[in-house]
N, CA, C, O and CB atoms as a CASP TS submission, in Angstrom:
PFRMAT TS
TARGET T0000
AUTHOR 0000-0000-0000
METHOD Language model
MODEL 1
PARENT N/A
ATOM      1  N   UNK     1       4.794   7.406  -8.529  1.00  0.00           N
ATOM      2  CA  UNK     1       5.043   8.603  -7.879  1.00  0.00           C
ATOM      3  C   UNK     1       4.625   9.699  -9.001  1.00  0.00           C
ATOM      4  O   UNK     1       5.057   9.630 -10.151  1.00  0.00           O
ATOM      5  CB  UNK     1       6.608   8.686  -7.353  1.00  0.00           C
ATOM      6  N   UNK     2       3.831  10.615  -8.601  1.00  0.00           N
ATOM      7  CA  UNK     2       3.457  11.788  -9.586  1.00  0.00           C
ATOM      8  C   UNK     2       3.792  13.262  -8.962  1.00  0.00           C
ATOM      9  O   UNK     2       3.420  13.672  -7.863  1.00  0.00           O
ATOM     10  CB  UNK     2       1.791  11.713  -9.931  1.00  0.00           C
ATOM     11  N   UNK     3       4.491  13.879  -9.812  1.00  0.00           N
ATOM     12  CA  UNK     3       4.998  15.290  -9.219  1.00  0.00           C
ATOM     13  C   UNK     3       4.082  16.306  -9.489  1.00  0.00           C
ATOM     14  O   UNK     3       3.768  16.673 -10.621  1.00  0.00           O
ATOM     15  CB  UNK     3       6.353  15.779  -9.788  1.00  0.00           C
ATOM     16  N   UNK     4       3.524  16.898  -8.110  1.00  0.00           N
ATOM     17  CA  UNK     4       2.501  17.958  -8.229  1.00  0.00           C
ATOM     18  C   UNK     4       3.034  19.272  -8.383  1.00  0.00           C
ATOM     19  O   UNK     4       2.257  20.182  -8.672  1.00  0.00           O
ATOM     20  CB  UNK     4       1.635  17.979  -7.102  1.00  0.00           C
ATOM     21  N   UNK     5       4.412  19.529  -8.211  1.00  0.00           N
ATOM     22  CA  UNK     5       4.996  20.848  -8.115  1.00  0.00           C
ATOM     23  C   UNK     5       5.123  21.155  -6.767  1.00  0.00           C
ATOM     24  O   UNK     5       4.559  20.516  -5.879  1.00  0.00           O
ATOM     25  CB  UNK     5       4.239  21.884  -8.797  1.00  0.00           C
ATOM     26  N   UNK     6       5.911  22.198  -6.569  1.00  0.00           N
ATOM     27  CA  UNK     6       6.113  22.979  -5.258  1.00  0.00           C
ATOM     28  C   UNK     6       6.668  22.136  -4.176  1.00  0.00           C
ATOM     29  O   UNK     6       6.483  22.473  -3.007  1.00  0.00           O
ATOM     30  CB  UNK     6       4.792  23.582  -4.747  1.00  0.00           C
ATOM     31  N   UNK     7       7.433  20.906  -4.513  1.00  0.00           N
ATOM     32  CA  UNK     7       7.896  19.994  -3.569  1.00  0.00           C
ATOM     33  C   UNK     7       7.020  18.703  -3.119  1.00  0.00           C
ATOM     34  O   UNK     7       7.400  17.778  -2.401  1.00  0.00           O
ATOM     35  CB  UNK     7       8.161  20.777  -2.462  1.00  0.00           C
ATOM     36  N   UNK     8       5.696  18.886  -3.753  1.00  0.00           N
ATOM     37  CA  UNK     8       4.692  17.921  -3.354  1.00  0.00           C
ATOM     38  C   UNK     8       4.612  16.812  -4.336  1.00  0.00           C
ATOM     39  O   UNK     8       4.863  17.066  -5.514  1.00  0.00           O
ATOM     40  CB  UNK     8       3.355  18.564  -3.199  1.00  0.00           C
ATOM     41  N   UNK     9       4.244  15.440  -3.925  1.00  0.00           N
ATOM     42  CA  UNK     9       4.224  14.243  -4.885  1.00  0.00           C
ATOM     43  C   UNK     9       3.146  13.432  -4.349  1.00  0.00           C
ATOM     44  O   UNK     9       2.937  13.384  -3.137  1.00  0.00           O
ATOM     45  CB  UNK     9       5.623  13.392  -4.978  1.00  0.00           C
ATOM     46  N   UNK    10       2.430  12.772  -5.223  1.00  0.00           N
ATOM     47  CA  UNK    10       1.508  11.724  -4.812  1.00  0.00           C
ATOM     48  C   UNK    10       2.043  10.359  -4.815  1.00  0.00           C
ATOM     49  O   UNK    10       2.906  10.053  -5.638  1.00  0.00           O
ATOM     50  CB  UNK    10       0.366  11.740  -5.637  1.00  0.00           C
ATOM     51  N   UNK    11       1.614   9.543  -3.989  1.00  0.00           N
ATOM     52  CA  UNK    11       2.072   8.100  -3.971  1.00  0.00           C
ATOM     53  C   UNK    11       0.965   7.221  -3.892  1.00  0.00           C
ATOM     54  O   UNK    11       0.016   7.424  -3.134  1.00  0.00           O
ATOM     55  CB  UNK    11       2.988   7.789  -2.839  1.00  0.00           C
ATOM     56  N   UNK    12       1.067   6.188  -4.701  1.00  0.00           N
ATOM     57  CA  UNK    12      -0.182   5.127  -4.606  1.00  0.00           C
ATOM     58  C   UNK    12       0.493   3.621  -5.124  1.00  0.00           C
ATOM     59  O   UNK    12       1.397   3.470  -5.946  1.00  0.00           O
ATOM     60  CB  UNK    12      -1.660   5.677  -5.786  1.00  0.00           C
ATOM     61  N   UNK    13      -0.113   2.771  -4.507  1.00  0.00           N
ATOM     62  CA  UNK    13       0.344   1.411  -4.350  1.00  0.00           C
ATOM     63  C   UNK    13      -0.929   0.534  -4.270  1.00  0.00           C
ATOM     64  O   UNK    13      -1.612   0.463  -3.249  1.00  0.00           O
ATOM     65  CB  UNK    13       1.275   1.251  -3.062  1.00  0.00           C
ATOM     66  N   UNK    14      -1.224  -0.187  -5.517  1.00  0.00           N
ATOM     67  CA  UNK    14      -2.327  -1.006  -5.453  1.00  0.00           C
ATOM     68  C   UNK    14      -1.930  -2.451  -5.733  1.00  0.00           C
ATOM     69  O   UNK    14      -1.095  -2.637  -6.618  1.00  0.00           O
ATOM     70  CB  UNK    14      -3.354  -0.524  -6.384  1.00  0.00           C
ATOM     71  N   UNK    15      -2.430  -3.485  -5.083  1.00  0.00           N
ATOM     72  CA  UNK    15      -1.864  -4.826  -5.367  1.00  0.00           C
ATOM     73  C   UNK    15      -2.994  -5.760  -5.028  1.00  0.00           C
ATOM     74  O   UNK    15      -3.515  -5.579  -3.927  1.00  0.00           O
ATOM     75  CB  UNK    15      -0.511  -5.158  -4.519  1.00  0.00           C
ATOM     76  N   UNK    16      -3.440  -6.681  -5.749  1.00  0.00           N
ATOM     77  CA  UNK    16      -4.308  -7.850  -5.891  1.00  0.00           C
ATOM     78  C   UNK    16      -3.592  -9.049  -5.695  1.00  0.00           C
ATOM     79  O   UNK    16      -2.379  -9.183  -5.849  1.00  0.00           O
ATOM     80  CB  UNK    16      -4.956  -7.906  -7.172  1.00  0.00           C
ATOM     81  N   UNK    17      -4.464  -9.983  -5.319  1.00  0.00           N
ATOM     82  CA  UNK    17      -3.987 -11.298  -5.129  1.00  0.00           C
ATOM     83  C   UNK    17      -4.931 -12.342  -5.964  1.00  0.00           C
ATOM     84  O   UNK    17      -6.032 -12.062  -6.438  1.00  0.00           O
ATOM     85  CB  UNK    17      -3.959 -11.608  -3.557  1.00  0.00           C
ATOM     86  N   UNK    18      -4.270 -13.596  -6.040  1.00  0.00           N
ATOM     87  CA  UNK    18      -5.321 -14.701  -6.620  1.00  0.00           C
ATOM     88  C   UNK    18      -4.870 -16.058  -6.244  1.00  0.00           C
ATOM     89  O   UNK    18      -3.692 -16.233  -5.931  1.00  0.00           O
ATOM     90  CB  UNK    18      -5.461 -14.673  -8.275  1.00  0.00           C
ATOM     91  N   UNK    19      -5.717 -17.027  -6.253  1.00  0.00           N
ATOM     92  CA  UNK    19      -5.466 -18.411  -5.881  1.00  0.00           C
ATOM     93  C   UNK    19      -4.814 -18.885  -7.016  1.00  0.00           C
ATOM     94  O   UNK    19      -5.391 -18.770  -8.097  1.00  0.00           O
ATOM     95  CB  UNK    19      -6.695 -19.249  -5.512  1.00  0.00           C
ATOM     96  N   UNK    20      -3.433 -19.527  -6.947  1.00  0.00           N
ATOM     97  CA  UNK    20      -2.698 -19.938  -7.932  1.00  0.00           C
ATOM     98  C   UNK    20      -3.390 -21.466  -8.500  1.00  0.00           C
ATOM     99  O   UNK    20      -3.201 -21.901  -9.636  1.00  0.00           O
ATOM    100  CB  UNK    20      -1.165 -19.987  -7.363  1.00  0.00           C
ATOM    101  N   UNK    21      -4.140 -22.082  -7.544  1.00  0.00           N
ATOM    102  CA  UNK    21      -4.834 -23.378  -7.841  1.00  0.00           C
ATOM    103  C   UNK    21      -5.879 -23.352  -8.740  1.00  0.00           C
ATOM    104  O   UNK    21      -6.042 -24.207  -9.610  1.00  0.00           O
ATOM    105  CB  UNK    21      -5.347 -23.946  -6.726  1.00  0.00           C
ATOM    106  N   UNK    22      -6.807 -22.110  -8.500  1.00  0.00           N
ATOM    107  CA  UNK    22      -8.186 -22.290  -9.456  1.00  0.00           C
ATOM    108  C   UNK    22      -8.123 -20.736 -10.180  1.00  0.00           C
ATOM    109  O   UNK    22      -9.026 -20.455 -10.969  1.00  0.00           O
ATOM    110  CB  UNK    22      -9.946 -22.614  -8.364  1.00  0.00           C
ATOM    111  N   UNK    23      -7.205 -19.877  -9.945  1.00  0.00           N
ATOM    112  CA  UNK    23      -7.380 -18.667 -10.648  1.00  0.00           C
ATOM    113  C   UNK    23      -8.276 -17.682 -10.097  1.00  0.00           C
ATOM    114  O   UNK    23      -8.317 -16.583 -10.650  1.00  0.00           O
ATOM    115  CB  UNK    23      -7.786 -18.936 -11.877  1.00  0.00           C
ATOM    116  N   UNK    24      -8.957 -17.894  -9.150  1.00  0.00           N
ATOM    117  CA  UNK    24      -9.997 -16.915  -8.418  1.00  0.00           C
ATOM    118  C   UNK    24      -9.241 -15.784  -7.775  1.00  0.00           C
ATOM    119  O   UNK    24      -8.117 -15.912  -7.289  1.00  0.00           O
ATOM    120  CB  UNK    24     -10.882 -17.682  -7.234  1.00  0.00           C
ATOM    121  N   UNK    25      -9.923 -14.693  -7.805  1.00  0.00           N
ATOM    122  CA  UNK    25      -9.381 -13.646  -6.917  1.00  0.00           C
ATOM    123  C   UNK    25     -10.352 -13.336  -5.838  1.00  0.00           C
ATOM    124  O   UNK    25     -11.540 -13.646  -5.926  1.00  0.00           O
ATOM    125  CB  UNK    25      -9.046 -12.377  -7.685  1.00  0.00           C
ATOM    126  N   UNK    26      -9.830 -12.713  -4.808  1.00  0.00           N
ATOM    127  CA  UNK    26     -10.700 -12.131  -3.819  1.00  0.00           C
ATOM    128  C   UNK    26     -11.374 -10.784  -4.129  1.00  0.00           C
ATOM    129  O   UNK    26     -11.811 -10.615  -5.268  1.00  0.00           O
ATOM    130  CB  UNK    26      -9.948 -11.984  -2.635  1.00  0.00           C
ATOM    131  N   UNK    27     -11.483  -9.909  -3.302  1.00  0.00           N
ATOM    132  CA  UNK    27     -12.054  -8.468  -3.556  1.00  0.00           C
ATOM    133  C   UNK    27     -10.860  -7.686  -4.323  1.00  0.00           C
ATOM    134  O   UNK    27      -9.687  -8.044  -4.218  1.00  0.00           O
ATOM    135  CB  UNK    27     -12.496  -7.640  -2.024  1.00  0.00           C
ATOM    136  N   UNK    28     -11.238  -6.685  -5.030  1.00  0.00           N
ATOM    137  CA  UNK    28     -10.376  -6.123  -5.709  1.00  0.00           C
ATOM    138  C   UNK    28      -9.336  -5.312  -4.765  1.00  0.00           C
ATOM    139  O   UNK    28      -9.782  -4.728  -3.778  1.00  0.00           O
ATOM    140  CB  UNK    28     -11.078  -5.357  -6.672  1.00  0.00           C
ATOM    141  N   UNK    29      -8.118  -5.278  -5.029  1.00  0.00           N
ATOM    142  CA  UNK    29      -6.932  -4.765  -4.145  1.00  0.00           C
ATOM    143  C   UNK    29      -7.114  -5.233  -2.778  1.00  0.00           C
ATOM    144  O   UNK    29      -7.233  -4.436  -1.848  1.00  0.00           O
ATOM    145  CB  UNK    29      -6.810  -3.181  -4.112  1.00  0.00           C
ATOM    146  N   UNK    30      -7.141  -6.504  -2.621  1.00  0.00           N
ATOM    147  CA  UNK    30      -7.227  -7.111  -1.335  1.00  0.00           C
ATOM    148  C   UNK    30      -6.029  -7.238  -0.632  1.00  0.00           C
ATOM    149  O   UNK    30      -6.108  -7.518   0.564  1.00  0.00           O
ATOM    150  CB  UNK    30      -7.770  -8.320  -1.415  1.00  0.00           C
ATOM    151  N   UNK    31      -4.918  -7.084  -1.155  1.00  0.00           N
ATOM    152  CA  UNK    31      -3.638  -6.980  -0.495  1.00  0.00           C
ATOM    153  C   UNK    31      -3.106  -5.668  -0.088  1.00  0.00           C
ATOM    154  O   UNK    31      -2.684  -5.542   1.061  1.00  0.00           O
ATOM    155  CB  UNK    31      -2.717  -7.532  -1.285  1.00  0.00           C
ATOM    156  N   UNK    32      -3.087  -4.846  -0.771  1.00  0.00           N
ATOM    157  CA  UNK    32      -2.262  -3.550  -0.703  1.00  0.00           C
ATOM    158  C   UNK    32      -3.054  -2.480  -1.480  1.00  0.00           C
ATOM    159  O   UNK    32      -3.331  -2.641  -2.669  1.00  0.00           O
ATOM    160  CB  UNK    32      -0.736  -3.735  -1.357  1.00  0.00           C
ATOM    161  N   UNK    33      -3.416  -1.380  -0.782  1.00  0.00           N
ATOM    162  CA  UNK    33      -4.185  -0.254  -1.313  1.00  0.00           C
ATOM    163  C   UNK    33      -3.916   0.907  -0.791  1.00  0.00           C
ATOM    164  O   UNK    33      -4.706   1.285   0.074  1.00  0.00           O
ATOM    165  CB  UNK    33      -5.469  -0.393  -1.200  1.00  0.00           C
ATOM    166  N   UNK    34      -2.891   1.706  -1.097  1.00  0.00           N
ATOM    167  CA  UNK    34      -2.678   2.826  -0.418  1.00  0.00           C
ATOM    168  C   UNK    34      -2.472   4.075  -1.146  1.00  0.00           C
ATOM    169  O   UNK    34      -2.018   3.964  -2.285  1.00  0.00           O
ATOM    170  CB  UNK    34      -1.698   2.614   0.341  1.00  0.00           C
ATOM    171  N   UNK    35      -2.734   5.296  -0.679  1.00  0.00           N
ATOM    172  CA  UNK    35      -2.489   6.521  -1.543  1.00  0.00           C
ATOM    173  C   UNK    35      -1.864   7.379  -0.521  1.00  0.00           C
ATOM    174  O   UNK    35      -2.127   7.200   0.668  1.00  0.00           O
ATOM    175  CB  UNK    35      -3.849   7.214  -2.263  1.00  0.00           C
ATOM    176  N   UNK    36      -1.001   8.360  -0.936  1.00  0.00           N
ATOM    177  CA  UNK    36      -0.242   9.263   0.017  1.00  0.00           C
ATOM    178  C   UNK    36       0.285  10.662  -0.743  1.00  0.00           C
ATOM    179  O   UNK    36       0.305  10.932  -1.944  1.00  0.00           O
ATOM    180  CB  UNK    36       1.081   8.391   0.627  1.00  0.00           C
ATOM    181  N   UNK    37       0.664  11.371   0.307  1.00  0.00           N
ATOM    182  CA  UNK    37       1.283  12.678  -0.183  1.00  0.00           C
ATOM    183  C   UNK    37       2.397  12.803   0.371  1.00  0.00           C
ATOM    184  O   UNK    37       2.513  12.494   1.557  1.00  0.00           O
ATOM    185  CB  UNK    37       0.574  13.871   0.043  1.00  0.00           C
ATOM    186  N   UNK    38       3.592  13.339  -0.446  1.00  0.00           N
ATOM    187  CA  UNK    38       4.950  13.462   0.055  1.00  0.00           C
ATOM    188  C   UNK    38       5.379  14.831  -0.231  1.00  0.00           C
ATOM    189  O   UNK    38       5.156  15.328  -1.335  1.00  0.00           O
ATOM    190  CB  UNK    38       5.909  12.440  -0.558  1.00  0.00           C
ATOM    191  N   UNK    39       5.995  15.483   0.717  1.00  0.00           N
ATOM    192  CA  UNK    39       6.703  16.757   0.730  1.00  0.00           C
ATOM    193  C   UNK    39       8.010  16.690   1.253  1.00  0.00           C
ATOM    194  O   UNK    39       8.321  16.046   2.255  1.00  0.00           O
ATOM    195  CB  UNK    39       6.010  17.723   1.452  1.00  0.00           C
ATOM    196  N   UNK    40       8.943  17.520   0.401  1.00  0.00           N
ATOM    197  CA  UNK    40      10.293  17.427   0.716  1.00  0.00           C
ATOM    198  C   UNK    40      10.615  17.915   2.343  1.00  0.00           C
ATOM    199  O   UNK    40      11.522  17.422   3.014  1.00  0.00           O
ATOM    200  CB  UNK    40      11.065  18.331  -0.388  1.00  0.00           C
ATOM    201  N   UNK    41       9.782  18.866   2.774  1.00  0.00           N
ATOM    202  CA  UNK    41      10.044  19.530   3.964  1.00  0.00           C
ATOM    203  C   UNK    41       9.123  18.797   5.219  1.00  0.00           C
ATOM    204  O   UNK    41       9.483  18.748   6.395  1.00  0.00           O
ATOM    205  CB  UNK    41       9.697  21.134   3.716  1.00  0.00           C
ATOM    206  N   UNK    42       8.008  18.313   4.737  1.00  0.00           N
ATOM    207  CA  UNK    42       7.346  17.740   5.730  1.00  0.00           C
ATOM    208  C   UNK    42       7.240  16.091   5.857  1.00  0.00           C
ATOM    209  O   UNK    42       6.671  15.591   6.828  1.00  0.00           O
ATOM    210  CB  UNK    42       6.115  18.318   5.624  1.00  0.00           C
ATOM    211  N   UNK    43       7.770  15.360   4.912  1.00  0.00           N
ATOM    212  CA  UNK    43       7.593  14.015   5.044  1.00  0.00           C
ATOM    213  C   UNK    43       6.554  13.586   4.329  1.00  0.00           C
ATOM    214  O   UNK    43       6.016  14.327   3.506  1.00  0.00           O
ATOM    215  CB  UNK    43       7.461  13.638   6.275  1.00  0.00           C
ATOM    216  N   UNK    44       6.095  12.191   4.580  1.00  0.00           N
ATOM    217  CA  UNK    44       4.909  11.395   3.956  1.00  0.00           C
ATOM    218  C   UNK    44       3.835  11.085   4.819  1.00  0.00           C
ATOM    219  O   UNK    44       4.001  10.945   6.030  1.00  0.00           O
ATOM    220  CB  UNK    44       5.329  10.125   3.419  1.00  0.00           C
ATOM    221  N   UNK    45       2.665  10.962   4.217  1.00  0.00           N
ATOM    222  CA  UNK    45       1.381  10.583   4.854  1.00  0.00           C
ATOM    223  C   UNK    45       0.733   9.627   3.923  1.00  0.00           C
ATOM    224  O   UNK    45       0.454   9.853   2.746  1.00  0.00           O
ATOM    225  CB  UNK    45       0.441  11.822   5.146  1.00  0.00           C
ATOM    226  N   UNK    46       0.515   8.467   4.627  1.00  0.00           N
ATOM    227  CA  UNK    46      -0.044   7.414   3.733  1.00  0.00           C
ATOM    228  C   UNK    46      -1.513   6.885   4.370  1.00  0.00           C
ATOM    229  O   UNK    46      -1.686   6.802   5.586  1.00  0.00           O
ATOM    230  CB  UNK    46       1.099   6.128   3.611  1.00  0.00           C
ATOM    231  N   UNK    47      -2.437   6.575   3.481  1.00  0.00           N
ATOM    232  CA  UNK    47      -3.800   6.368   3.935  1.00  0.00           C
ATOM    233  C   UNK    47      -3.974   5.063   3.240  1.00  0.00           C
ATOM    234  O   UNK    47      -3.397   4.912   2.163  1.00  0.00           O
ATOM    235  CB  UNK    47      -4.909   7.554   3.553  1.00  0.00           C
ATOM    236  N   UNK    48      -4.762   4.023   3.771  1.00  0.00           N
ATOM    237  CA  UNK    48      -5.170   2.896   3.141  1.00  0.00           C
ATOM    238  C   UNK    48      -4.956   1.638   3.800  1.00  0.00           C
ATOM    239  O   UNK    48      -4.802   1.607   5.020  1.00  0.00           O
ATOM    240  CB  UNK    48      -4.622   2.858   1.989  1.00  0.00           C
ATOM    241  N   UNK    49      -4.933   0.547   3.062  1.00  0.00           N
ATOM    242  CA  UNK    49      -4.797  -0.904   3.696  1.00  0.00           C
ATOM    243  C   UNK    49      -3.359  -1.359   3.171  1.00  0.00           C
ATOM    244  O   UNK    49      -3.067  -1.422   1.977  1.00  0.00           O
ATOM    245  CB  UNK    49      -6.109  -2.054   3.160  1.00  0.00           C
ATOM    246  N   UNK    50      -2.460  -1.684   4.281  1.00  0.00           N
ATOM    247  CA  UNK    50      -1.106  -2.389   3.904  1.00  0.00           C
ATOM    248  C   UNK    50      -1.190  -3.975   4.476  1.00  0.00           C
ATOM    249  O   UNK    50      -1.747  -4.337   5.512  1.00  0.00           O
ATOM    250  CB  UNK    50       0.292  -1.497   4.667  1.00  0.00           C
ATOM    251  N   UNK    51      -0.585  -4.683   3.652  1.00  0.00           N
ATOM    252  CA  UNK    51      -0.721  -6.196   4.024  1.00  0.00           C
ATOM    253  C   UNK    51      -0.066  -6.563   5.200  1.00  0.00           C
ATOM    254  O   UNK    51      -0.684  -7.351   5.916  1.00  0.00           O
ATOM    255  CB  UNK    51      -0.195  -7.091   2.994  1.00  0.00           C
ATOM    256  N   UNK    52       1.076  -6.174   5.593  1.00  0.00           N
ATOM    257  CA  UNK    52       1.778  -6.603   6.662  1.00  0.00           C
ATOM    258  C   UNK    52       2.253  -5.477   7.729  1.00  0.00           C
ATOM    259  O   UNK    52       2.668  -4.375   7.371  1.00  0.00           O
ATOM    260  CB  UNK    52       2.887  -7.315   6.112  1.00  0.00           C
ATOM    261  N   UNK    53       2.140  -5.898   9.127  1.00  0.00           N
ATOM    262  CA  UNK    53       2.514  -4.958  10.218  1.00  0.00           C
ATOM    263  C   UNK    53       3.931  -5.797  10.475  1.00  0.00           C
ATOM    264  O   UNK    53       3.883  -6.988  10.783  1.00  0.00           O
ATOM    265  CB  UNK    53       1.285  -4.815  11.659  1.00  0.00           C
ATOM    266  N   UNK    54       5.027  -5.185  10.345  1.00  0.00           N
ATOM    267  CA  UNK    54       6.322  -5.842  10.712  1.00  0.00           C
ATOM    268  C   UNK    54       7.352  -4.902  11.344  1.00  0.00           C
ATOM    269  O   UNK    54       7.523  -3.785  10.856  1.00  0.00           O
ATOM    270  CB  UNK    54       6.945  -6.466   9.476  1.00  0.00           C
ATOM    271  N   UNK    55       8.042  -5.312  12.408  1.00  0.00           N
ATOM    272  CA  UNK    55       9.232  -4.600  12.831  1.00  0.00           C
ATOM    273  C   UNK    55      10.463  -5.351  12.861  1.00  0.00           C
ATOM    274  O   UNK    55      11.312  -5.147  13.729  1.00  0.00           O
ATOM    275  CB  UNK    55       9.044  -4.071  14.089  1.00  0.00           C
ATOM    276  N   UNK    56      10.593  -6.203  11.961  1.00  0.00           N
ATOM    277  CA  UNK    56      11.856  -6.883  11.767  1.00  0.00           C
ATOM    278  C   UNK    56      11.968  -8.155  12.664  1.00  0.00           C
ATOM    279  O   UNK    56      12.638  -9.117  12.290  1.00  0.00           O
ATOM    280  CB  UNK    56      13.012  -5.909  12.064  1.00  0.00           C
ATOM    281  N   UNK    57      11.328  -8.146  13.805  1.00  0.00           N
ATOM    282  CA  UNK    57      11.422  -9.304  14.859  1.00  0.00           C
ATOM    283  C   UNK    57      10.279 -10.338  14.657  1.00  0.00           C
ATOM    284  O   UNK    57      10.407 -11.558  14.760  1.00  0.00           O
ATOM    285  CB  UNK    57      11.322  -8.712  16.395  1.00  0.00           C
ATOM    286  N   UNK    58       9.110  -9.641  14.346  1.00  0.00           N
ATOM    287  CA  UNK    58       7.954 -10.553  14.077  1.00  0.00           C
ATOM    288  C   UNK    58       7.179 -10.012  13.027  1.00  0.00           C
ATOM    289  O   UNK    58       7.299  -8.831  12.702  1.00  0.00           O
ATOM    290  CB  UNK    58       7.074 -10.779  15.268  1.00  0.00           C
ATOM    291  N   UNK    59       6.281 -10.894  12.394  1.00  0.00           N
ATOM    292  CA  UNK    59       5.475 -10.541  11.263  1.00  0.00           C
ATOM    293  C   UNK    59       3.982 -10.830  11.626  1.00  0.00           C
ATOM    294  O   UNK    59       3.697 -11.854  12.247  1.00  0.00           O
ATOM    295  CB  UNK    59       5.939 -11.338   9.980  1.00  0.00           C
ATOM    296  N   UNK    60       3.177 -10.071  11.300  1.00  0.00           N
ATOM    297  CA  UNK    60       1.787 -10.304  11.737  1.00  0.00           C
ATOM    298  C   UNK    60       0.856  -9.848  10.668  1.00  0.00           C
ATOM    299  O   UNK    60       0.794  -8.633  10.484  1.00  0.00           O
ATOM    300  CB  UNK    60       1.472  -9.580  13.060  1.00  0.00           C
ATOM    301  N   UNK    61       0.171 -10.581   9.984  1.00  0.00           N
ATOM    302  CA  UNK    61      -0.998 -10.291   9.011  1.00  0.00           C
ATOM    303  C   UNK    61      -2.389 -10.383   9.590  1.00  0.00           C
ATOM    304  O   UNK    61      -2.969 -11.440   9.838  1.00  0.00           O
ATOM    305  CB  UNK    61      -0.956 -11.259   7.847  1.00  0.00           C
ATOM    306  N   UNK    62      -2.901  -9.077   9.795  1.00  0.00           N
ATOM    307  CA  UNK    62      -4.049  -9.057  10.557  1.00  0.00           C
ATOM    308  C   UNK    62      -5.336  -9.730   9.627  1.00  0.00           C
ATOM    309  O   UNK    62      -6.411 -10.042  10.140  1.00  0.00           O
ATOM    310  CB  UNK    62      -4.293  -7.487  11.026  1.00  0.00           C
ATOM    311  N   UNK    63      -5.068  -9.872   8.365  1.00  0.00           N
ATOM    312  CA  UNK    63      -6.252 -10.266   7.576  1.00  0.00           C
ATOM    313  C   UNK    63      -5.984 -11.890   7.212  1.00  0.00           C
ATOM    314  O   UNK    63      -6.569 -12.379   6.245  1.00  0.00           O
ATOM    315  CB  UNK    63      -6.407  -9.236   6.141  1.00  0.00           C
ATOM    316  N   UNK    64      -5.190 -12.595   7.928  1.00  0.00           N
ATOM    317  CA  UNK    64      -5.033 -13.865   7.837  1.00  0.00           C
ATOM    318  C   UNK    64      -4.390 -14.849   7.732  1.00  0.00           C
ATOM    319  O   UNK    64      -4.944 -15.948   7.700  1.00  0.00           O
ATOM    320  CB  UNK    64      -5.318 -14.030   7.457  1.00  0.00           C
TER
END
């Protein structure tokens, strides 16, 4: 999280995976890649790719 001043902050989360059996990796940041903007008064907006869709009752991975 980086402070931009005026109550604004940037957010970013980059995550990659690899196969533990052979060490090969998929595409860059194939698990999680988001960037966002946070403001104390207005909340948070995130854009990008998130790994899981979850509501606490069921988990769903759209990529597989």
